[in-house]
C-alpha positions in Angstrom: 37.1 193.7 202.1 39.9 195.6 203.6 43.4 194.3 204.5 46.9 195.5 205.1 50.3 193.9 205.2 53.9 194.9 205.8 57.0 193.7 204.1 60.7 194.5 204.5 62.8 193.3 201.6 66.4 192.4 202.6 68.5 195.5 202.3 65.5 197.8 201.8 63.1 199.8 203.9 59.7 198.7 205.4 56.7 199.0 203.0 53.1 198.7 204.1 50.1 198.2 201.8 46.5 199.0 202.8 44.0 197.8 200.2 40.2 197.5 199.7 39.2 194.8 197.3 36.6 192.4 196.1 37.6 190.4 193.0 39.8 193.4 192.1 41.8 196.0 193.9 39.5 199.0 194.5 41.7 201.2 196.6 45.3 201.0 197.7 47.6 203.1 199.9 51.3 202.5 200.0 53.2 203.7 203.1 56.6 203.1 204.6 60.1 204.3 205.5 61.2 204.5 201.8 61.5 207.6 199.6 59.9 208.2 196.2 60.7 211.2 194.0 58.8 213.2 193.2 57.1 212.7 196.5 53.6 213.0 195.1 54.3 210.2 192.6 53.3 207.6 195.1 49.7 208.2 194.0 50.7 207.2 190.4 52.0 203.9 191.7 48.9 203.4 193.8 46.6 204.2 190.8 48.5 201.7 188.6 47.4 198.9 190.9 43.7 199.7 190.8 41.7 197.1 188.9 44.3 194.4 189.3 42.6 191.1 190.0 43.2 189.5 193.4 44.3 186.4 191.5 47.3 188.4 190.1 50.7 187.1 190.9 53.5 189.1 192.7 55.3 189.3 189.3 52.2 190.9 187.6 51.9 193.4 190.4 55.6 194.2 190.3 55.5 194.7 186.6 52.6 197.2 187.0 54.6 199.2 189.6 57.7 199.0 187.4 55.8 200.3 184.4 54.3 203.2 186.3 57.7 204.2 187.7 59.3 204.0 184.3 56.6 205.9 182.4 56.5 208.7 185.0 60.2 209.1 185.8 59.7 207.9 189.4 62.8 207.3 191.5 62.4 204.8 194.3 64.9 204.7 197.2 64.7 202.0 199.8 62.0 200.1 198.1 61.7 198.1 194.9 58.7 197.3 192.7 59.0 193.7 194.0 58.8 194.9 197.6 55.7 196.9 196.9 54.1 194.0 195.0 54.9 191.6 197.9 53.2 193.9 200.4 50.1 194.2 198.2 50.0 190.5 197.4 50.3 189.6 201.1 47.5 191.9 202.0 45.3 190.3 199.3 45.8 186.8 200.6 45.6 187.7 204.3 
C-alpha cells in the first residue's frame, strides 16, 4: 500500500511523509519546508525507517530517527524526530 501524510509541529516547519508498506515500511520519502545538514543526509533518515513494523509507535519511530541523526552528525532545523515520526505514523494509519 501507499500513503502520505503531512504534519506541522507547533513552532516547526511542515513535514510530509510518503510511504509504501505492507506489514513493514518498504519505502519512505520525507519532504517539507525544513532543513537538514548535510542536505543529502535525509536519505539516511529515510533508510533508518525501512523495515519498521506498521504496528510501531510514534515513540519507536522517533527514536529510530533520533538515532540516525545522532550517529551521522545530522543537524535538523525546523523539524524534530517527533515531527518526522508523527508524519510517518499518520501515513501508516491513514
